[in-house]
C-alpha positions in Angstrom: -22.9 4.8 -12.1 -23.7 1.2 -11.5 -27.2 0.3 -12.6 -29.5 -1.2 -10.0 -29.9 -4.9 -10.3 -30.4 -8.0 -8.2 -27.1 -8.7 -6.4 -25.5 -12.1 -6.6 -25.5 -14.1 -3.3 -21.7 -13.8 -3.1 -21.7 -10.0 -3.4 -24.8 -9.7 -1.1 -22.9 -11.7 1.6 -19.8 -9.6 1.3 -21.7 -6.3 1.5 -23.7 -7.5 4.5 -20.6 -8.5 6.3 -19.0 -5.1 5.7 -22.0 -3.3 7.2 -22.1 -5.3 10.4 -20.1 -2.6 12.3 -22.2 0.1 11.0 -25.5 -1.6 11.6 -24.5 -2.5 15.1 -24.5 1.2 16.0 -27.9 1.9 14.5 -30.7 1.3 17.0 -33.3 1.6 14.3 -31.4 0.2 11.3 -33.2 -1.5 8.4 -32.7 -5.0 7.2 -29.5 -6.1 5.6 -31.3 -6.2 2.2 -31.6 -2.5 2.3 -27.9 -2.2 2.7 -27.2 -4.0 -0.5 -29.8 -2.2 -2.5 -29.2 1.5 -1.7 -32.3 3.8 -1.5 -32.7 5.4 -4.9 -33.4 8.7 -3.0 -29.9 8.6 -1.7 -28.0 7.8 -4.9 -25.6 10.4 -6.3 -26.4 12.0 -9.6 -23.4 11.9 -12.0 -22.9 13.7 -15.3 -20.1 11.6 -16.5 -21.4 8.1 -16.0 -19.2 6.4 -18.6 -16.0 8.3 -18.0 -13.2 7.4 -15.6 -13.1 9.4 -12.3 -10.5 12.1 -12.1 -8.7 11.7 -8.7 -7.3 15.2 -9.0 -7.8 17.0 -5.6 -10.9 19.2 -5.6 -12.7 21.4 -3.1 -15.1 19.3 -1.0 -17.8 21.9 -1.5 -17.8 21.2 -5.3 -18.6 17.5 -4.8 -22.1 16.2 -5.0 -23.9 16.2 -1.6 -25.5 12.8 -2.2 -28.5 14.1 -0.1 -26.4 13.6 3.0 -27.6 14.9 6.4 -26.9 18.6 6.8 -25.0 17.8 10.0 -22.2 16.2 8.2 -19.0 18.3 8.6 -18.3 20.1 5.3 -14.5 19.4 5.7 -15.0 15.7 5.1 -14.0 14.8 1.5 -16.3 12.6 -0.4 -15.2 10.6 -3.4 -17.0 11.9 -6.5 -18.4 8.7 -8.1 -20.3 6.9 -5.3 -23.6 5.8 -4.1 -24.6 6.4 -0.5 -25.5 3.0 1.0 -26.2 3.7 4.7 -25.7 6.4 7.4 -25.8 6.3 11.1 -29.2 7.4 12.3 -27.6 9.3 15.1 -25.1 11.1 12.8 -24.5 14.7 13.8 -21.8 17.4 13.3 -19.6 15.9 16.0 -19.6 12.1 15.4 -21.1 9.8 12.8 -20.5 7.0 10.3 -21.5 6.6 6.7 -21.0 3.8 4.1 -20.5 4.5 0.4 -19.8 2.3 -2.6 -18.1 3.0 -5.9 -17.4 1.1 -9.1 -13.8 2.4 -9.1 -10.9 0.4 -7.9 -9.4 0.7 -4.4 -6.1 2.2 -5.6 -7.8 5.2 -7.3 -9.9 5.9 -4.3 -6.9 5.7 -1.9 -5.0 8.1 -4.1 -7.9 10.5 -4.1 -8.1 10.7 -0.4 -4.4 11.0 0.0 -4.5 14.0 -2.4 -7.4 15.6 -0.6 -5.8 15.3 2.8 -2.6 16.8 1.5 -4.2 19.7 -0.5 -6.6 20.8 2.2 -4.3 20.7 5.2 -5.3 17.5 7.0 -2.8 16.0 9.4 -2.3 12.3 8.5 -2.1 10.3 11.7 -1.8 7.0 9.9 -1.1 6.7 6.2 -3.0 4.1 4.2 -2.1 0.6 5.2 -3.2 -2.4 3.2 -3.6 -6.1 3.7 -1.5 -8.8 2.0 -3.7 -9.0 -1.1 -4.5 -5.3 -1.3 -8.2 -5.9 -0.8 -8.6 -3.7 2.3 -6.9 -0.6 3.6 -7.5 2.4 5.8 -6.1 5.8 6.8 -6.7 8.2 9.7 -6.4 12.0 9.5 -7.4 15.1 11.5 -8.4 18.7 10.9 -10.3 21.3 12.8 -10.6 19.0 15.9 -12.2 16.3 13.7 -10.6 12.8 13.4 -11.7 10.9 10.3 -11.1 7.2 9.5 -11.5 6.1 5.9 -11.6 2.3 5.4 -11.7 0.8 1.9 -12.5 -2.7 0.9 -12.6 -4.2 -2.6 -15.7 -6.4 -3.2 -15.5 -8.8 -6.0 -18.6 -10.5 -7.5 -17.0 -13.5 -9.3 -20.4 -14.7 -10.6 -21.0 -11.5 -12.6 -17.3 -10.7 -13.1 -17.7 -7.2 -11.5 -16.2 -5.4 -8.5 -17.0 -2.5 -6.3 -15.2 -0.6 -3.5 -16.9 -0.1 -0.2 -15.9 3.2 1.5 -16.6 3.5 5.2 -16.1 7.0 6.7 -16.2 7.4 10.5 -15.5 10.7 12.3 -15.4 11.9 15.9 -13.9 14.7 18.0 -10.2 14.9 18.1 -7.9 16.9 20.3 -4.5 17.7 18.7 -2.4 16.9 21.8 -3.7 13.3 21.7 -2.0 12.7 18.4 1.0 11.2 20.0 -0.9 8.9 22.3 -1.3 6.0 19.9 -0.5 5.9 16.2 -3.2 3.3 15.7 -6.2 5.4 16.8 -9.5 3.7 16.1 -13.2 4.5 16.3 -16.0 2.4 17.8 -18.0 2.9 14.6 -15.4 1.4 12.3 -16.2 -1.7 10.4 -15.5 -4.7 12.6 -13.7 -7.6 10.7 -15.5 -10.9 10.6 -13.4 -14.0 11.0 -15.7 -16.4 9.2 -14.6 -18.1 5.9 -16.6 -15.8 3.7 -15.7 -12.5 5.5 -13.4 -9.9 4.1 -9.9 -10.6 5.4 -8.6 -8.5 8.3 -5.8 -6.2 6.9 -2.3 -7.4 7.5 -0.1 -4.4 8.2 3.5 -3.8 8.8 4.7 -3.1 12.4 3.6 0.1 14.0 5.8 3.2 13.1 7.9 3.1 16.2 11.6 2.7 16.8 11.2 -1.1 16.2 11.1 -0.3 12.4 14.0 2.2 12.4 16.9 0.2 13.8 20.0 0.5 11.6 22.1 -2.1 13.3 23.0 -4.9 10.8 23.4 -8.5 11.8 25.1 -11.2 9.8 23.4 -14.2 11.4 19.9 -14.7 13.0 18.6 -17.5 15.1 15.3 -17.8 13.2 16.7 -18.5 9.7 15.2 -22.0 10.0 11.8 -20.4 9.6 12.6 -19.1 6.1 11.1 -21.3 3.4 13.5 -23.7 1.8 13.5 -22.2 -1.7 15.0 -18.9 -0.6 16.7 -19.8 2.7 20.3 -19.9 1.3 19.8 -16.6 -0.5 18.6 -14.9 2.7 21.6 -16.4 4.6 24.0 -15.1 2.0 22.6 -11.6 2.0 22.7 -11.5 5.8 26.3 -12.6 5.8 27.1 -9.4 3.8 26.0 -7.3 6.8 23.0 -5.8 5.0 20.0 -7.0 7.0 18.6 -5.4 10.2 16.5 -7.1 12.9 12.9 -6.4 13.1 13.3 -4.9 16.6 16.3 -3.3 18.3 15.2 -5.1 21.5 15.7 -8.5 19.9 18.8 -8.3 17.7 19.0 -12.1 17.1 15.5 -12.3 15.6 15.0 -11.5 11.9 11.3 -12.4 11.8 11.5 -13.7 8.2 7.8 -14.3 7.7 6.6 -10.9 9.0 5.8 -8.2 6.4 8.6 -5.8 5.5 8.1 -2.0 5.7 8.9 0.3 2.8 11.6 2.0 4.9 13.3 -1.2 5.8 13.5 -2.3 2.2 14.9 1.0 1.0 17.6 0.8 3.7 18.5 -2.8 2.6 18.3 -2.0 -1.1 20.7 1.0 -0.9 23.1 -0.9 1.4 23.1 -4.0 -0.9 23.5 -1.9 -4.1 26.5 0.0 -2.6 28.0 -3.2 -1.2 27.8 -5.1 -4.5 29.3 -2.1 -6.3 31.9 -1.2 -3.7 34.6 -0.8 -6.4 32.3 1.1 -8.8 31.5 4.5 -7.4 29.5 5.4 -10.5 27.0 2.7 -9.7 26.4 3.6 -6.0 23.4 5.4 -4.6 24.5 8.6 -2.9 23.0 9.1 0.5 21.6 12.7 0.9 22.1 14.4 4.3 20.6 17.7 3.3 18.3 18.6 0.4 17.1 21.9 -1.1 13.8 20.1 -1.8 12.5 17.1 0.1 11.3 14.3 -2.1 8.4 13.4 0.3 6.4 15.5 2.8 6.4 12.8 5.4 10.2 12.2 5.5 12.1 14.9 7.4 15.8 15.4 7.4 16.0 14.0 10.9 14.4 10.7 9.9 17.0 7.9 10.4 16.4 6.7 6.8 16.2 10.1 5.2 19.5 9.7 3.3 18.5 6.4 1.7 14.9 7.4 0.8 15.9 10.9 -0.5 18.9 9.3 -2.3 16.7 6.8 -4.2 14.2 9.6 -5.0 16.9 11.9 -6.3 18.2 9.1 -8.5 14.7 8.9 -10.0 14.1 5.3 -8.8 11.1 6.1 -6.7 8.3 8.3 -7.9 8.2 11.5 -5.8 7.7 15.2 -5.8 11.0 15.4 -7.6 9.7 13.4 -10.6 6.5 15.6 -10.7 4.3 12.8 -9.4 1.2 14.4 -7.7 0.1 11.0 -6.4 3.4 10.3 -4.6 4.0 13.2 -2.3 4.0 10.9 0.7 6.4 8.0 1.0 4.5 6.1 3.8 7.7 4.6 5.3 6.0 2.3 7.7 3.4 0.9 5.3 3.9 -2.6 3.9 6.1 -3.0 0.8 4.1 -4.5 -2.0 5.2 -6.9 -4.7 5.0 -4.1 -7.4 7.0 -1.8 -5.1 9.8 -4.3 -4.9 10.0 -5.0 -8.6 9.7 -1.3 -9.5 12.5 -0.3 -7.2 14.9 -3.3 -7.6 14.8 -4.0 -11.4 16.2 -0.6 -12.5 19.3 -1.3 -10.3 19.7 -4.6 -12.2 19.2 -3.2 -15.7 21.1 0.1 -15.3 19.3 1.5 -18.3 15.9 2.9 -19.4 13.3 0.1 -18.9 11.7 -1.2 -22.1 8.2 -0.2 -22.9 5.6 -2.8 -22.2 1.9 -3.3 -22.0 -0.5 -5.5 -20.1 -0.7 -7.8 -23.1 3.1 -8.1 -23.0 3.1 -9.3 -19.4 0.3 -11.7 -20.1 2.2 -13.2 -23.0 5.6 -13.4 -21.2 4.9 -14.1 -17.5 1.4 -15.4 -18.1 0.0 -13.4 -15.2 -3.7 -13.7 -15.1 -3.9 -10.4 -13.0 -1.7 -8.3 -15.3 -4.5 -5.7 -15.6 -4.2 -4.9 -11.9 -0.5 -4.1 -12.1 0.8 -0.5 -11.9 2.2 0.9 -15.2 5.7 1.4 -13.7 5.8 -2.1 -12.4 4.6 -3.4 -15.9 7.8 -2.1 -17.5 10.0 -3.4 -14.6 8.4 -6.8 -14.9 9.1 -7.0 -18.6 12.7 -6.2 -18.1 12.9 -8.7 -15.2 11.5 -11.4 -17.5 14.3 -10.8 -19.9 16.8 -11.6 -17.1 15.9 -15.3 -17.4 16.6 -17.5 -14.5 18.1 -14.6 -12.6 14.8 -12.7 -12.6 13.7 -11.4 -9.2 10.2 -12.8 -9.7 11.6 -16.3 -10.3 14.0 -16.2 -7.4 11.7 -14.6 -4.8 8.2 -15.9 -5.7 8.9 -19.0 -7.8 6.6 -20.2 -10.6 3.3 -18.4 -10.5 0.6 -17.3 -12.9 -0.7 -14.7 -10.4 1.6 -11.7 -9.5 -0.8 -10.3 -6.9 0.8 -6.8 -7.2 -0.7 -5.4 -4.0 0.3 -8.3 -1.9 2.6 -7.6 1.0 6.3 -8.8 0.8 7.8 -10.7 3.7 11.1 -9.8 5.2 12.6 -13.0 3.8 11.3 -12.4 0.3 12.7 -8.8 0.4 16.1 -10.1 1.5 16.1 -12.8 -1.3 15.5 -10.1 -3.9 18.9 -8.6 -3.0 20.9 -11.8 -3.6 21.8 -10.8 -7.2 22.4 -7.5 -9.0 22.9 -7.5 -12.7 21.3 -8.1 -16.1 21.5 -11.1 -18.5 24.5 -12.8 -16.8 26.4 -9.5 -16.4 26.2 -9.2 -12.7 27.2 -10.7 -9.4 25.5 -12.8 -6.7 25.9 -12.5 -2.9 27.5 -15.9 -2.9 30.2 -14.8 -5.4 30.7 -11.6 -3.4 31.2 -13.5 -0.2 33.7 -15.8 -1.9 35.8 -13.0 -3.2 36.0 -11.4 0.2 37.4 -14.5 1.8 
């Protein structure tokens, strides 16, 4: 557990901002200072203070109660290693809000809640969605007529070189037949984003999971290509000319929306289409689309999903961690969540290398790419990044993101950036570009 100490002004400011939504609902709330320094009577007792938390799903009844009000519904999962910061004075067994904080990173906590919801039969109304820099994300789930919204925010204290994760849990009554009313259900007691310069950034999410993200009609030219940044504009135009890209909305087929964030489903569809297009004369290098499967790779992708074939196909090829690879943290694909930079590299590079990725460490990435945030990168992406570095000027990172000493692994990828990554398939000059493919087809 984190020891109590005087908070830095920067951290105090961030924590205060995060609590505004909660405090607004409390008619007899205490001063903001009490939010920052949690009441010692409310702090959780931990027996493994110096060990890393185990995000393995566990029965909520076995988790420390944190001296929470007895009215708190027992179904609500609580992350094991937390301090209770504040609760709604009017909290009861029907509706309420509580704010927790943990020294663990936002990814570990998100994985924990995802596992809890899956293991204990929660219906996930909205999978975790995150902002461009991966600093804030939230999910919505329901069970036993309760709707719970879990919002996470990474709080960094640069002065003391420490970080914490704020966990806001809001719950209210939920009637199952309202689940289809609006996929972006919210609660009044959720944290309200602040637009000031020092506030936590409002999450940037991909488009709502509607038909606008599922169109399969490809277009070879779009009217808004002029909005693509100059460095990758020609690459995007070349990839579109191959008939690989789809518009953001089926209602506006001429609009590509290059600077909007791309969804995971859209990128998988493009990636499979591009790979199979580039290897049209090499059947052994194609990704086979799966129409029926004895075992689904992901619980949230049904066989009637328009992109089931591509998503299941990549999973069966072992290119995406899934139930098939024995990954307990990847039982959901979250098709309409934003594609992150480490997702893009982890999925694309194996199709360039066509061999087992070389082993690599955080130190390797620091020495090669020079990324200052290498420690924040997922282990699978670490290996992919090292192989990508060995691809020289044809590396995806260099083509898509240019020169950078910050990889920002959880940052969302734009539709233009995703398209540019598909301009070349191959490894160390043994490959082909979209430009070359277009010339050979003339």
